[in-house]
N, C-alpha and C positions, 0 to 999 in steps of 0.2 A: 852250422847245424849242431845242436847240442847232442850230448852222448846218448840221451834217452831216445831221441829220434833216430840216431844212427843204429842203435841196437834194435829198435823196432823194425827198421828197414832191413837189417841183416837177418833178423828172425823170419821175416816174411819170405825172403829169398831162400833161406835155409830149408823152409818147408817145401820149396819146389825142387830141392836137391841141387841147387846151384852153388851153395856155399859149403866149404869144408868146416868141420867142427872148430877149427882154430880161428874162425872169424870173430867179429866184435860181439856176436851174440853170446859167446862163451869166453869173453876176454879175461875173466877172472881165473880161468883154469890155466895150468901150465901149457906153454906153447910147444906142440910137438915139432920135430925137425922135418917139416914137410916141404919147405921152400927150397928149390934147387939152389945150391951155393952160388951159381953164376948170376942168379936173379936177386939175391939178397940186397945188393946195393941199391936197386931201384926203389924198394920199399923204404929203405933208410933215407934216400935222397928226397923222396916225396914227403916223408914225415918231417924231415929237417926243414922243408919249405912250408910246413904247416898245412899240407893237403890231407883231407880225410880220405882214407883208403879202405876199401873192402876187397878181400881176396876171394876170387870166385873159383871154386873147384880146384883142379890141379893146374892153375894158371901158369905157374913157373916152369912147367914141363909140357905145356900145351902149345904146339907150334907146327910149322910146316918145314922144319929143318931138313927133312928127307928130300925136299924138292929143290934144294939149292942152298948156297951159303947165306949167312946173315951176319952183317957187320955193325949195323946201326952207327955208321961212321960219318954220316953226312948231315943229318938234321932230324927235326921233328915235323911230322905232317899232321895237319888238323883237318878233320872231316865232319860233316853232319850226317846223321843216320838216315835222314829222309823218312823218319817214322815218328810216331807219338807214343809216349808211355815207356817207362823204364823196363818193365819185365820183358816185353816183346823185343825191344831193342837189344837187351842184354842177351837174350837167347840166340838171336840171329848173329850177333857179333861173336859169340862164343862158339856156336855150332856151325855157322855158315848157312849157305843156301844150296839148293840142288845143283846150281851151276858153279858154285864157288865154295869150297870147303873152308870151315873155320880153323883157327880163329881169324877174324877179319880185322883185327887191330890188337894193340897191346892193352888198351884200356878204354872204358866207356865213361864219359863224363856226364853225370846226370844233371838235371836242371837245379837240383838243390846243392850242387857243388861236390857231391860225393864222387870219387873216382873208383870204378870197379875194374880191377885188373883181371884180364881174361886170357892173356897169352904172354909169352916171352920167347924171343927168338924170331924166326922168320914168320910173318903173318901176311895174309892176303888182303892188304889194304891199299897199297900204292899202285900196283900194276906197272905197266910200261909207261915211261915218260921220256922227256928230252934230256939227253946226256949233257947238253949245254947248260942246263940248270944245275946239274951235279957239279960240273967244272966251275961254274961261277960261285956256287956256295962254298966249295972247298977253298977257292981263292979269295973268299970274303968280298966278292963283287955282287952287285945287284944282278939277279938272274934275268935272262931274257924271257919273253913270253914263250910258252912251250909250243913247239911246232912239230916235233918228231916223236916217235915212239921207239926209241933205240936204246933205252937203258932200263934195267930192272930195279924199280924203286923199292921192292920188298926187301932187298938185301941191304939197302942203304939207310932207310928211314925208320924211326919209331913212328907209330901211328896211333892216334887217339880219335875215337868217334864220339861226337857230342850229340846228345839226344836233342833233335830238332827236326821239324817236318821239312825244313828247307824251302819253304814257300816264300820267304822274305817277310812274312807277316807273323810267323810263330816267334814269340819273344825269346830273347836271350837274357834270363835273369842275372842280376849282378853276382849272385853266388856262383853261378855256372861260369861266367866270364872270369871271375877271380880264380876259380879252380883251373881254368885253361891257362891263365897266366902262371899260376903256381906250378903246374905240371911242366910247362915249357921252361920256366926258370930253373926248376930242379934239374932237368936234363941238361940244359945249357951250362949250368954251374958245374955239374959233375963232369961234363965232357970238355969244359973249357971253351965253349962256343959263345959267340955273340948272338944277340937276339935275331939277327937276320938269317940264322940257321933254321928258323921256324917258318914253314911255308904252308899254304893252303893246298888242298888237292888240286884246285883249279890253277894253281901256279906251277904245277908239275905236269899235268896231263891236259892236253888240248881237248876242249869239249866239256870238261867238268865245271860245275858251278859251286861246288862246296869248298869252304863253308859259306853259306849265304845268310846275310842278315847283319854282318858287321865287317868292318874294314880290317884286313890283315895288317895294313900299315899301322893302324891304331893299336892293334894287338901287339905288334912288335915293339912299338914305342913303350907300351906298358911293361912289357917283359924287360926291356932295356933298363927302365927306371928301377925295376925290382932287382935286377942284377947289380946295379950300382949301389942301391940302398943297403 
């Protein structure tokens, strides 16, 4: 996506109060020190990987850390939003739902490939899953199919929601898929992980179907090639 389109998109979101003044809409102005120091590396890693990033509100301090620890030490989890349209998806992921407070992920990956950062730290995206999956990933082994709900995924995983209805028919544009690869490669490269540290929500929690519409094995293969290249 070209800079003009990105600035236009950021301007529209700024009008809704979602973006801080340091977003791309005012990129020519000096950048105020708004990003929490512990989160600065994430933006740098994404930029180094060529990912287009938009910072949403106070994303670097927006989290659920008061509900428990967060380590981000196991891997990256990919979700689909089960919704259509960027604005509504972004609002829900940032603010949450009545039954689940936000943020619901660390970033939202739009269909045009832009990544909107909405949180940093503990976020309500993974929920409970199978501890055997965690153990397998840490040991660099293929994880088993999830069967139990005995481990807190919110403390262990980075989570990214991808705008998609989740019907199996809603397309996954090439720009969006490339952004998913870029985000995962950025985190794997920074953490020293292999591509198999990237999992789908359905590979973590029994009964989940997301992300629906592409193969996680194919995604991991693309990430692996990116990391080698």
